[in-house]
C-alpha positions in Angstrom: 13.6 11.5 -12.5 11.7 9.1 -14.9 7.8 9.7 -15.5 6.8 7.2 -12.9 9.0 8.9 -10.0 7.6 12.4 -11.3 4.1 10.9 -11.2 4.7 9.6 -7.6 6.4 12.8 -6.4 3.3 14.8 -7.3 0.9 12.5 -5.6 3.5 12.5 -2.6 3.3 16.2 -2.3 -0.5 16.1 -2.4 -0.6 13.3 0.1 1.6 15.0 2.5 -0.5 18.0 2.4 -3.8 16.2 2.6 -2.4 13.9 5.6 -0.9 16.8 7.6 -3.7 19.1 7.3 -6.4 16.3 7.5 -8.4 17.8 10.4 -8.8 21.1 8.8 -9.7 19.6 5.5 -12.1 17.2 6.8 -14.7 19.9 8.0 -15.3 20.8 4.5 -15.4 17.4 3.1 -17.9 14.7 2.8 -18.0 11.6 5.0 -16.0 9.4 2.7 -13.2 12.1 2.5 -13.3 12.4 6.3 -13.0 8.8 6.5 -10.0 8.6 4.3 -8.3 11.7 5.8 -8.6 9.9 9.3 -6.8 6.6 8.1 -4.1 8.8 6.1 -3.3 11.0 9.1 -2.9 8.3 11.4 -0.8 6.2 8.7 1.4 9.4 8.2 2.1 9.5 11.9 3.4 5.8 11.7 -0.1 4.2 13.0 -1.8 1.6 10.7 -5.4 1.6 12.1 -6.4 -1.6 10.1 -5.9 -4.9 12.0 -4.4 -8.0 11.0 -6.6 -10.9 9.8 -8.6 -12.5 12.8 -8.1 -15.9 10.8 -5.5 -17.4 8.6 -5.9 -16.4 5.2 -6.5 -18.8 2.3 -3.6 -17.8 0.1 -3.7 -21.2 -1.7 -7.2 -20.2 -3.3 -5.7 -18.0 -5.8 -4.2 -20.8 -7.7 -6.7 -23.3 -6.9 -10.1 -21.5 -7.4 -9.5 -17.9 -8.5 -12.5 -15.9 -8.1 -12.5 -12.2 -9.2 -14.8 -9.5 -8.2 -14.9 -5.9 -9.4 -13.8 -3.5 -6.8 -14.0 0.5 -7.2 -11.4 2.4 -5.1 -12.4 5.7 -3.3 -9.0 6.4 -1.9 -5.7 4.8 -0.3 -5.9 4.5 3.6 -2.3 3.2 4.3 0.5 1.6 2.3 -1.5 -1.5 1.7 -4.9 -0.6 2.0 -7.9 1.4 0.4 -11.5 2.1 0.8 -13.9 0.7 -1.7 -16.9 2.5 -3.3 -19.2 0.0 -1.2 -17.7 1.2 2.0 -15.4 -1.7 2.8 -11.8 -1.7 3.5 -9.6 -3.8 1.1 -6.3 -4.7 2.5 -3.8 -6.2 0.0 -2.8 -9.5 1.7 0.7 -9.9 -0.1 2.1 -6.4 0.7 3.3 -4.6 3.7 3.6 -0.7 3.7 6.2 1.0 5.5 5.6 2.5 8.9 8.6 4.3 9.6 8.4 8.2 10.3 12.0 8.7 10.2 13.0 11.7 7.8 14.3 10.6 4.3 14.6 12.0 0.9 12.6 10.6 -1.9 12.1 11.9 -5.5 13.7 15.3 -4.3 11.3 15.6 -1.4 11.9 15.6 2.4 9.5 13.1 3.5 9.0 9.7 5.5 8.9 6.1 4.5 5.3 6.0 5.5 4.4 8.7 3.3 6.1 7.2 0.3 4.1 3.9 1.1 0.9 5.8 1.2 1.6 7.9 -1.9 2.7 4.8 -3.7 -0.4 3.1 -3.3 -2.5 6.2 -4.3 -0.5 6.4 -7.3 -0.9 3.0 -8.4 -4.7 2.9 -7.6 -4.9 6.2 -9.8 -2.8 4.5 -12.7 -4.5 1.2 -12.6 -8.1 2.3 -12.2 -7.8 4.6 -15.2 -6.5 1.6 -17.2 -9.4 -0.6 -15.7 -12.3 1.8 -16.1 -12.0 2.9 -12.4 -12.3 -0.8 -11.1 -10.1 -3.5 -10.2 -10.6 -7.3 -10.3 -9.8 -8.8 -6.9 -9.7 -12.2 -5.3 -10.7 -12.3 -1.6 -8.7 -14.5 0.9 -10.6 -13.7 4.2 -12.5 -11.1 6.1 -12.6 -9.7 9.8 -15.8 -9.6 11.8 -16.9 -6.3 12.9 -17.2 -2.6 11.4 -15.8 -1.3 9.4 -15.8 -4.4 7.2 -12.2 -5.3 6.4 -11.6 -7.9 3.5 -8.1 -9.2 2.7 -7.6 -9.6 -1.1 -5.2 -9.6 -3.9 -6.2 -7.2 -6.8 -4.9 -6.9 -10.4 -4.8 -4.6 -13.3 -3.9 -4.4 -17.0 -0.8 -2.7 -18.2 0.6 -3.1 -21.7 -1.7 -5.8 -22.4 -0.7 -7.8 -19.4 -2.3 -8.7 -16.0 -0.1 -7.4 -13.3 -0.5 -8.0 -9.5 -1.1 -4.6 -7.4 0.9 -6.0 -4.6 3.9 -7.1 -6.8 4.0 -3.7 -8.6 4.1 -1.8 -5.3 6.9 -4.1 -4.1 8.8 -4.1 -7.3 8.7 -0.4 -7.5 10.3 0.0 -4.0 7.3 1.7 -2.2 6.2 -1.3 -0.1 7.5 -4.6 1.1 6.4 -8.3 0.8 4.0 -9.2 3.8 5.6 -11.8 5.9 4.2 -13.8 9.1 5.6 -13.6 12.6 8.3 -16.2 11.4 9.6 -13.9 8.7 8.1 -16.1 5.9 6.6 -14.2 2.9 2.8 -14.9 2.5 3.5 -15.2 -1.3 7.1 -16.4 -2.1 7.0 -14.6 -5.5 6.6 -11.2 -3.6 9.7 -11.9 -1.7 11.6 -12.3 -4.9 10.3 -9.1 -6.2 11.4 -7.4 -3.1 14.9 -8.8 -3.3 15.2 -7.4 -7.0 13.8 -3.9 -5.8 16.5 -4.0 -2.9 19.2 -4.9 -5.4 18.1 -2.4 -7.8 17.7 0.3 -4.9 14.3 1.0 -6.2 12.1 3.7 -4.4 13.0 3.6 -0.7 15.7 1.1 -0.9 17.8 3.8 -2.6 19.4 5.0 0.7 17.5 3.6 3.7 18.1 0.2 5.5 15.3 -1.7 7.1 14.5 -4.6 9.5 11.3 -6.6 9.5 9.9 -7.3 13.0 6.6 -9.0 13.4 5.5 -8.7 9.6 6.1 -4.7 9.7 8.9 -2.6 8.1 10.8 0.0 10.0 13.9 1.9 9.3 16.8 0.3 11.2 19.8 2.5 11.0 19.2 6.1 9.9 22.8 7.0 10.8 24.0 5.1 7.7 21.5 6.8 5.3 
């Protein structure tokens, strides 16, 4: 197990404990922790409480008019979204977390694909925030009306002197997938390439599992071959 996998396994163990005992833990926690626990517990059960964009996202704006804002994460809510310190939910537009609750082995632990995605984002938020002074520069592509406020974005962090996309890192390490529209087209073509590389390398959840991609979400397709 390499250092990255070891770190993810540690966070996965903690995330499993927190998500499965969220109700009991929330009683002694503050409002932010209760909010995070509520979303994590639902995601651990295969339910993503964060809705899709109400309007088409302006994905071309990243290349045409990049406008970065500093965002401080409070905690992962799903495999592709986190709570920001200002109380808004930041949903990474280019990545889709896994929602399958089929049992699987990952880094020596018996877990589920949804838990791997949730722990994967938690690990990368921790790693990236440490390098960035506990904040990420994010470019926003759209926002849903209503409460809580949900903003769709692509976020970045520095590693080894290079700017890296948080979404692309999640995809390339095999803890999430490239987000696609209902026709199966990746919202960002480069992320589909990263997903193909991860699949060929059997990275992360690609090591033993098989997936389908209906309606922009990823589920385990054939557990009998795992």
